[in-house]
VOGU-3710 file (C-alpha; in Angstrom, 3 decimals, decimal comma):
1> msnkqrmdkq> 0,069/0,074/-0,091  1,362/3,398/-1,132  1,663/6,271/1,387  -1,261/8,046/-0,707  -3,193/5,513/-0,235  -2,619/5,210/3,706  -3,237/8,824/3,894  -6,641/8,545/2,213  -7,622/5,464/4,338  -6,429/7,769/7,296
11> vkdekqmsft> -8,827/10,569/6,130  -11,573/8,235/5,611  -11,533/6,784/8,944  -11,379/10,115/10,852  -15,005/11,163/11,829  -16,461/14,380/10,611  -17,620/16,876/13,555  -21,532/16,339/13,549  -23,476/19,343/12,161  -24,880/20,038/15,821
21> lkviligfcg> -21,542/20,259/17,135  -20,655/22,856/14,448  -23,688/24,737/14,976  -22,486/25,107/18,811  -19,350/25,987/17,633  -20,303/28,504/15,354  -22,663/30,076/17,702  -20,569/30,270/20,623  -17,576/31,741/18,494  -19,759/34,151/16,625
31> gliwsligyf> -21,231/35,312/19,789  -17,803/35,507/21,401  -16,011/37,500/18,472  -19,020/40,014/18,402  -19,598/40,499/21,981  -15,489/41,180/22,331  -16,093/43,600/19,635  -18,683/45,421/21,181  -16,670/45,557/24,717  -13,762/46,899/22,789
41> syyfhltqvg> -16,112/49,533/21,314  -17,196/50,088/24,752  -14,042/50,281/26,596  -12,313/52,746/23,724  -16,000/54,789/24,037  -17,044/54,215/20,768  -20,661/53,140/22,050  -22,213/53,811/25,437  -23,216/49,830/26,183  -21,402/47,153/26,669
51> psfvllpwal> -22,012/43,616/26,544  -22,847/43,713/30,357  -26,239/45,146/29,144  -27,581/41,552/28,783  -27,031/41,356/32,797  -28,549/44,726/33,359  -32,350/43,191/33,985  -31,323/40,371/36,162  -28,175/41,135/38,338  -27,925/43,474/41,477
61> gewktghwgq> -25,100/45,254/42,507  -22,547/47,774/40,829  -20,330/45,063/39,681  -21,915/44,304/36,423  -20,855/47,847/34,932  -17,298/47,321/35,973  -14,811/44,822/34,025  -15,819/41,521/35,399  -19,466/42,542/34,464  -18,661/43,163/30,784
71> vigvlviavl> -16,536/39,819/30,979  -19,245/37,717/32,022  -21,689/40,064/29,642  -19,451/38,713/27,071  -19,862/34,877/28,001  -23,469/35,191/28,267  -23,850/36,448/25,039  -21,475/33,635/23,582  -23,975/31,088/25,336  -27,016/33,054/24,270
81> sigiafiykw> -25,663/32,957/20,673  -25,753/29,176/20,746  -29,266/29,143/20,793  -29,683/31,935/18,185  -27,420/29,327/16,022  -29,594/26,574/16,677  -33,155/28,569/15,622  -31,147/29,746/12,409  -30,512/26,162/11,697  -34,256/25,051/12,501
91> smqkvnsmwp> -35,518/27,952/10,152  -32,884/28,041/7,525  -31,583/24,866/6,757  -33,025/24,346/3,559  -32,503/27,582/2,289  -29,979/28,151/-0,290  -29,721/31,901/-0,511  -28,624/34,782/1,531  -31,593/36,843/1,584  -33,592/34,949/3,999
101> glgfgallwl> -30,755/34,915/6,137  -30,208/38,654/6,034  -33,841/38,680/6,783  -33,112/36,528/10,143  -30,559/39,176/11,161  -32,828/41,813/10,500  -36,038/40,417/12,863  -33,032/39,626/15,562  -32,317/43,438/15,515  -35,919/44,437/15,837
111> vvfyivnpfv> -36,293/41,847/18,674  -33,409/43,157/20,455  -34,567/46,928/19,858  -38,429/46,970/20,179  -38,952/43,614/22,570  -35,966/43,730/24,741  -35,352/47,480/24,426  -38,013/48,224/27,505  -36,278/45,585/29,709  -32,612/47,166/29,511
121> vqlkpvqaih> -32,335/50,543/31,062  -29,046/51,784/29,272  -30,404/50,945/25,706  -31,991/53,933/24,538  -34,983/53,835/22,118  -34,252/53,458/18,408  -35,568/56,735/17,940  -33,216/58,451/20,416  -30,144/56,714/18,957  -28,111/59,246/17,225
131> lir> -24,904/58,021/14,877  -23,040/61,090/15,285  -22,401/62,786/18,717
//
């Protein structure tokens, strides 16, 4: 058996990652990356709301607005993103176009800024958000 045949057999024998595990990893990593971008934006005063906004309705105390509150907020967003990734998977699994995915993102934006907004004190209503200070 040649070296190439052995390599091909080894590749075939290795198990592929399950689709569910891929969804979990994509959701967690996506939430982690985007919430870290949000944290850096908050840290450098590019935005007034950091990742800890997810803790504001539930957690008590001033710790949630500090560094550890932001870090825990990043982790909470990463875990919540796993659920969002599964919702996306179940609703868009058979779709072969990017447009429904864009609509899903717009719907998610509407949910955050119109339904979740009243529960988060730090988050201004959409009509009060100004792009330029």
